[in-house]
N, C-alpha and C positions, 0 to 999 in steps of 0.2 A: 509522396504523399503529402496532400493538402490538408490542412487543418481541419479538424470539426467544425468550426465557426465557419470558415469560408466554404466547407463543401453543403452546409447546410444552404446557405446564402444563395449559391448556385442553384442548388435544386428546388430551393422555395421560389425562386425568382423565373425557374423552368428553363436554365440555361445548361443544366446538366440533369440526364436521366438518373435515381437513384439505383434502377436496375443496371445502367452501366458502370456506374459505379462500385456495386457489390460484386460485378463480375469481373472487375479490375482485380478485386481484393481477392476474391476466390482463388484466380488463377496465380495471384501473388502468394498467398498461404500455400497454393498446391507446390510451387517451385522454390519456396524457401524454408518453409516452416520445418523442416528436415536438419536445417544448418540449426534452428534455434530450441526443437522438441518444445515448442511453446503450447501448440493445441494439443488438445487429447481427445477432443470432439468438433466437429466441424459440423454445423447446423445449415449447411445449404438452403435444403428446400424451403425450410421456415424462414429463412433470410430472404428469397427469392419472393416468397409470399410476400413478406414485410414490405421490402422494395417497391413490388406493386402495388402493395396499396395505398404506399407515399406517393407514387407515381399518378394512381389515379386521382388521389387526394389534389395535387397540383393542376391537372386536366381539369377537374371539376371547379379549381376557382377557392377551393378550401386550403385554410393553413393547416399543413401536416404537423407542425410541431417545431421547438425550434430545434430538436436534434432531428431534421427532417431528412432522412435517408443515411443518417451518419453510422457507419460500421463500427460497431461495439460488441466485448466480448467479456465473458469473468471468469474469475476463477473457478475451478469447479466443485466449491462447495456452495455455489449459487443454485437455486432448484432453477432447473429449464424445465418446462412442460413438458412430458413426454420420454424425457432422459434421466437415466439413472444418475442419482447425484455422488459422485465419487467420494470427493472429499480428498484423494489422492490417494486411496486404500484400497487394495486386493479384496476386504471382508465386504465393502461396500457395492461390488458387482453382483452379489446375490440379492441386493436391494430391488423393489419394483422402481420403476419410472414414477420421476414427480408429477402429481397430479396437477399441478398448478405453476406458474413464475414466482420467483422471491418477489417480495414487494421491491424492493429497487431495479428488478429488471422489468417490473410491471409499468414503473416511473419512467424508463426509459423507453420506454415501449410507445406509450401514452403520448412522450413527446417527438417521436417518429422517427427513434431510432432503429436500426437493422441487428440483428442478433445473431453474430457469425460462429458462437460455440463455446467450448468451456476449456479452460486452460491449465493447465500443469501448477502444482503445487507439493509441499512438502507435504507426506502423509497425514490425515487431520491436522492440518498447518501447526504441526510441532516440529520446526527446526528454521534453519535460517540461510538454507542452501539450496532447497529443491534441488536434490541429488535422490531423486525419488527410486526407491529400489523394487517399483514395481512396474512405475510406465518410464523409468530413465532419467537421467540428468537433462535439465534445462541450461542450455549453453547463454554467455552472456555475448548478444550480438557485438559489441567493440573487442571481443576474443575468444571465441569459442572454444578455447581451452581452458576457461575459468567459468564460475560459477555467475549465476544470474542473481543469487539472492533470494530468501525466501522467508514466509512461506509464500509469498505471491509472487515466485520466481517467471511463472508464465506470464501471467499479468503484465510484468515487468518489463519483459524479454521482447512482446508482442509489439510493446510501444515503440520502444526503444529501436527494435529491427524493423519498425515502419509498415507491421501485418495490419495495422489498425490504430485510430487516432485516439480512442478511448476504451480503456477497461475499468474492471472494476478487482479489489482482492480485500482481503481482512486484515486486521492487524490488531494483535493481542499485545505481543511483547516488541512488536518493530515490524511486523512481517509486511508493511506497506514501506514504510520509510528507508528500510535496510535495501531492498530490494530497488528503489529508488534511487538511493545513493550508490548503489554499486552499477546500476545500468544506465544513470546520468539522464533522469528523468525527472518532472514532477509529480511528486505522491500526496495524497492529503488524508490525513487522521482526523477526523471530525473530533470535538467533543463526545466524549461518552454519553450514549441518549440521545445526540443530535438526530440519526439516520437509523431507520428501521433494521433492525437486523431479521425479520422473519423470511423463512424461508432460506436461509444459510446454515447451515452446519456448522454449530458453533464449537469451538475449543475449549474457550473458559469465561464463561457466561459473563462474571463481575469484571471482565477486562477486554471481552470481544467487540470491534469497531470496525464497518466496512466504510468504503471510500475509494474514489476514483482515483487513477493514474491518467496520465498526459503529457507529451512531448511539449506542447505551447500550455502556458498557462492560463490563456483564456479559453481554451480548452477545458481546464480543470474546472474555471469557474463555471464555465456550462453545464458540466457534467452536476456539480453540484448543488448548483441551485434547481437542476431538473430532479434529482433526486429527493432533495426536501420535501418532506407530505408527514400527515400524521396516520400511525398506524397502530391500532387498539390492539393489536395482538403480540405485540412487541413490550412486555411488561417492563422492561429497562428505557424504552424511549420517553423522553422526558419532553413532550411536543410544547414550545412556546411562540407556535407560527411560524411560516416560511421567513427565512432573512437571509434574502439572497444577497450577494457580494457582485462585484465589478473590478477592474484590474486598471484603476484607476491608480496612477503612481504618487497618492498626497499621504507624506507621511508626515506633514506639521503638525506639530502637537504632541508626536507618538514619543513613548521615555521609552528608548532600545538599549540591554545592555545585553553584555556576554555572559555567558555560565561559565564560574570559576569552579577551583577545587577539584569535583569526581569530574568535571569534564575537560580538563586539563592534563591528565594521564591517562595509562591505559592504552593507547593506542600511536599509530606511527606520525611522522611530523606531518605529512600531508593533509590529516584531519584536522589538525590546529591551524595549519595553514589555509584551509578554504575558510575556515570561522575567521581569521584575521585577515584574511579580503574582503569578506563581505563586512565586517566590522568598519574596516578603513573606509570602505566605498560610501557607508553610511553615516562616516563621520562620528561612531561610537566609539566612546573612551571609558565608559561605565561598565562595570564589572559586578555581577550578583553571586551570591552563593545559594543555590539550592540546597537548602539544610538535609542532611540524613539521605542525600539521595542515594549513596551505597546500599544505606538499609534498606530504603524503598525498592531496590533492585534486588535484594536478600529475600524482599518481602515476596516480592513477584514470582521468583524462581519458586518459594512455599507453596504459595495459593495456588499459580497455576499447572503447579504439578499434582496438586490435590484435586483439584477441580475436573481436570482431563481426566485421570486416574477414575473419577466417579463416573465420567460418562461411561469410559470404556470397558469398566469393570466387568459387565458379563461377556462379551468376548477376548479379556485378558484371560477369564476362568477356562474358556470353551473353545477358544480361536488360536492360542496365543504364538503358534508358528505361521499366521497368515498374514500377522502384523510385520513391516520392517523391524529387525531385531533393534535398531536405535530407539524407534520409539518406543516399541514392549517394555522396553527397558525402562526408560524414563517414565513410563506409566506406572509399571510395576513399583519402582522409588517412589512412586508418589502415595499407590496403595498402600505403602508400608510406614509410612510416616508415621508418628506418633501424633495423636490426634490435638495434640494442643500445640504443635507447630504450627500449623495454619491458623488455628486461633489466635495464638501469639503475633502473626504475621498480618492478622487483619486488626491488630491493633497497632501496630505497629505504622501498617499503610495508613490508617484514619490519622495517627499521631502527625505522620508527613505531610500529607498531604494537607492538613490545616497551615504548618507552617511552610508550605510552597503555597498555597493561594496567597497567603501574605505579603508574598513578595510582590504579588501585583497591584498592592497600594503603591508601590514607587515605582514599578515598569509596567509597560504594556508588553512588550514582547521582548522576548530572550534567544539569544543565538546561540547554538550548541553544536558540535557536532555531531553529524548523521550516523558514521561508521568507524570505527577505529583503524580502518586501513582499506585500500580497495580490495576488488574481488579476486580472492584468493583462487589455488587452482582447484579444478574438479578432482576429486580426491584426495586433496590435501587435507590432513588432518591435524598438524600442528602448525604454530606460525612464531616468530620471534618478535616480541612486546618488550622492551626496556629491558633486553639483556635475559629474559626471560624466555623457553618454548610454552606455549600455554595453548589448548584446543582453539582450534578456528571456530565451529561452530557456536560454542553458546557464547565466547567473547564480543561477537557481532553484534549483540543485542546490548553490550555494557553502558551505550547511553542513548538507547531507545525503551530501555524496559523501566528505568525511573520515571519516564513520561505518563506510559502507557498505564504505570501503577495508579494513577490519580486521574486518569481520562483527560489530561487537556488537549486542545486542538494542535496539531503542529502543520507545518507543510514542508515537507522535505523538497530544497531547492537546488536544482543540479549547477555545479560549477562551470560558466561557459568556457573553461578554457584550462582544465586540470594540469595539460602537459606544464603548463607556467608555473604551477605549485610542484612541479618535480614528482609528479605519480609515476609509479611504476607504469611502463610502455602508455604512456599518457591516459589510461585508465581513467573511468569518471570517479566521482567524490562529491558528496552532495552536503549540505546543514541541515540543521535542524532551525525551523523558525517555531516560536513555541509561545502560546496567547492565555490567557487565565479562560477557564471554560464559556463558551458562547461566544467568544469572542474571533470568530473567524473572519471577518470584515478585517481585521486589523492585519491579521497575518497575509489576505492578499493586496493589501495596500502597500506593506513593506516588501511581498517578491514583486510586486508591480515595479515598486522603484529599483530593485536589483534587476529586473528585467530590462529598464529602459535603461540603467547606466553599463548595461552588457556584462553585468556581472556573473549572472545567474541565468542559464539558459541551457537547453538540451544540448549536448554537444553531437555532430553531427559521426555519424558512425563511419569508420574507416575502410573496413572491410567489404 
């Protein structure tokens, strides 16, 4: 499948029709989505109307926008007009259809994108595996017996499997970065407050971010630039004006370091080897400690449990049997937390944030593992790490949760040749590139250099 950037250029130039591109994608989804279980809803009629509108603009000599005719899809917690927003839940089947698109969907449509539908996820975004009890597990395109990660598993699998070039997901504790790493694609968690969340079904409001996935870094930059826009309906948005990025590999003057301490334990060798490969390619020898990262992760657990439980308390009281039992039990645990625990966690979070932000007086970009291991098998509950058997699901966020907790921007960058790192079965793995708030442009510069050096690139699916 062509990149979004090249597709849009061909359609704008009249060399391809958006309608033809769409029909190719619909046929491919019909033939292969069953392998991945990525889509939960295909909006073919809507997509055909949008593609026709793009072609009509081109025929009339009008500019259809930077995403002209690009097929896209979104995690099924984004509102799509006329479609019930499931958020991965059985309970939401009883909700009325959305009356309008989410803000970010409207941004993409205004730029000429063509909406193909909604994508599988963990129930209410509470999970790291997308083994959905109601809609089935999402399968990793690199090995269909393994998870795609979560909670935005369908978004990552659809891109990695070549069904669409760009998707949107959400990230509360790592739900963009974990599936990006496990599926071997690019993902962006922007600064908290950068992109609007209105029209998205939230999990924990003080943590939630929305952002894009792509196979190509230039496509990720295209999506990010289009998604930016002021939205007074999202009280968490802090609008500083549009800040477009490019993919120029210019890192002169950037101070780049590797995260130490918490980020050097708790995982398998391949995750640390990925960080070493990236640092070596960039000539980075400096290491920094993000102070109290483990405490930040603990605070993240408590706050998201409490905020999620509060959001779903009415249904926990009246429809507990309609939840995925694992999601229900975590929400119930959050509802039963002593009141002073989340309050103390917020104090810890504030102190941790201040210490972490001070690091960016010394460095511009920090490299850290994205996941502690490659994608586990579907249904696998335990995994051995450092000689101990630990639960698979909560440990997948060991390196992402401390960063979500304080809203820093992160690009998840896929290792181009994971087999060279000795990953089991050559399965993908990635790294996190982390910067200070509002410094997404620096992340794209470093990512572009890694792409130019051949270190970071979405590996091809062998199956």
